[in-house]
C-alpha positions in Angstrom: 57.7 70.2 -7.8 57.0 66.7 -9.3 53.8 65.6 -7.5 54.3 61.9 -6.2 51.6 59.6 -6.7 51.2 57.0 -4.1 49.6 53.5 -4.7 46.2 53.3 -3.6 46.5 50.2 -1.1 49.2 52.7 0.5 48.4 53.3 4.5 49.2 56.6 6.1 49.9 55.8 9.6 52.0 57.1 12.8 53.5 55.1 15.5 54.3 54.9 19.0 55.9 53.0 22.0 54.5 52.2 25.2 56.8 53.1 27.4 56.8 56.6 25.5 53.1 57.4 25.6 51.2 55.5 28.0 52.3 56.8 31.2 50.0 54.9 34.3 53.5 53.2 35.4 52.3 51.5 38.6 48.2 51.6 37.7 46.1 48.6 37.1 48.7 46.3 38.0 51.4 46.9 35.6 54.5 45.8 36.7 57.8 47.3 36.8 59.9 47.5 33.1 63.6 47.9 32.6 62.7 51.8 31.7 60.9 52.3 34.8 64.2 51.0 36.7 66.4 53.1 34.6 64.7 56.5 34.9 64.4 56.0 38.2 67.8 55.3 39.2 69.4 58.5 40.2 71.7 60.0 38.3 70.4 57.8 35.1 68.7 60.8 33.7 70.4 64.4 33.7 67.0 66.3 34.7 65.4 63.1 36.2 62.7 62.7 33.6 60.8 59.6 33.6 57.9 57.6 31.7 55.7 58.0 34.6 53.0 60.1 32.9 54.4 60.3 29.4 51.5 61.5 27.4 49.1 60.2 29.5 47.6 57.8 26.7 46.9 55.1 29.2 44.0 57.9 30.3 43.4 59.5 26.9 43.7 56.7 25.0 39.7 57.8 23.2 41.0 61.6 22.7 44.1 60.3 20.9 42.0 57.9 18.8 40.4 60.7 17.9 43.1 63.1 16.9 44.4 60.2 15.2 41.2 60.2 13.1 41.1 63.7 12.6 44.3 63.8 10.7 43.0 60.9 8.6 45.6 58.6 9.5 44.9 54.9 8.0 46.9 52.9 10.4 48.3 53.1 13.9 51.4 51.1 15.0 51.6 50.8 19.0 53.7 48.5 21.4 52.0 46.3 23.7 53.9 46.7 27.0 55.2 43.1 28.4 54.7 44.0 32.1 51.3 45.6 31.8 50.3 42.1 30.5 52.3 40.3 32.4 53.8 42.2 35.7 56.4 39.8 36.2 57.3 38.4 32.9 55.3 35.3 33.3 52.8 34.0 35.4 49.8 35.6 36.7 47.9 37.5 33.5 47.1 41.0 34.4 43.5 41.4 33.1 43.2 45.1 33.2 46.0 45.5 31.1 44.7 43.0 28.1 41.5 45.0 28.7 43.1 48.2 27.9 44.8 46.9 24.8 41.6 45.4 23.7 39.5 48.4 23.8 42.0 50.5 22.1 41.8 48.0 19.2 38.2 47.9 19.4 38.5 51.7 19.0 40.9 52.2 16.4 38.8 49.8 14.3 35.7 51.5 15.0 37.5 54.8 13.5 38.5 52.9 10.8 42.4 52.8 11.6 44.1 49.6 11.1 46.0 48.4 14.2 49.5 47.4 13.6 50.7 46.0 17.1 54.6 45.6 18.0 54.9 42.7 20.9 58.5 44.2 22.2 59.7 47.7 22.1 62.3 47.5 24.5 60.4 47.5 27.7 61.3 44.4 29.4 59.8 43.4 32.6 62.2 44.2 35.2 61.7 40.7 36.9 62.7 38.7 33.9 65.8 41.3 34.0 66.8 40.3 37.1 67.0 37.3 36.3 69.6 37.7 33.2 66.6 39.0 30.7 67.9 38.0 26.9 70.7 36.5 28.1 68.8 33.8 29.6 67.5 31.1 27.5 64.6 30.3 29.5 63.6 33.9 27.8 62.6 32.2 24.6 59.6 30.2 26.7 58.4 33.5 29.0 58.5 35.5 25.4 56.2 32.6 23.7 53.8 32.8 26.6 53.6 36.4 26.6 53.0 36.7 22.9 50.2 33.5 23.0 48.5 35.6 25.6 48.4 39.1 23.4 47.6 36.7 20.1 44.8 34.7 21.8 43.3 38.1 23.2 43.7 40.3 20.0 44.4 38.2 17.6 40.6 37.9 16.2 41.0 41.8 15.4 44.5 42.7 14.9 46.0 41.2 11.5 49.6 42.8 11.3 52.0 42.0 14.1 55.4 43.1 14.4 57.3 41.0 16.9 60.5 43.5 17.8 60.8 47.4 17.2 64.3 48.2 15.1 
């Protein structure tokens, strides 16, 4: 088999989504997401599985970063759970949620892992969905406010951003 050489600047990375790994669905002020509502609705998931605990990344994030480091991962793309930052999608900021992501970024950088942040990975706050979600024109302003809050808190350390997953 022919050897493939990657460019020197190529970054080996891994990626996750907040709902799929964080767990802690009702901890530290996090609001309900559309996925929380969907998976807790009887009959929607055949075996009744939810992301309530998932991989428990919210509590095990330091171990997870150590695992990434042990695999020589150079970049890590993770998503911010909008309802962890703004529990009802707008208005009052959940400081504990922002603190979690700030600690995560700091630890990634300390491990020489470049953080890549996805701002929206399909976990809209349920309160915004109840107001029409992405079909409500007001969501542009709501999303702008959310992005501004996250960028203000993490922008001094995060240089690579994705707005939407897929």
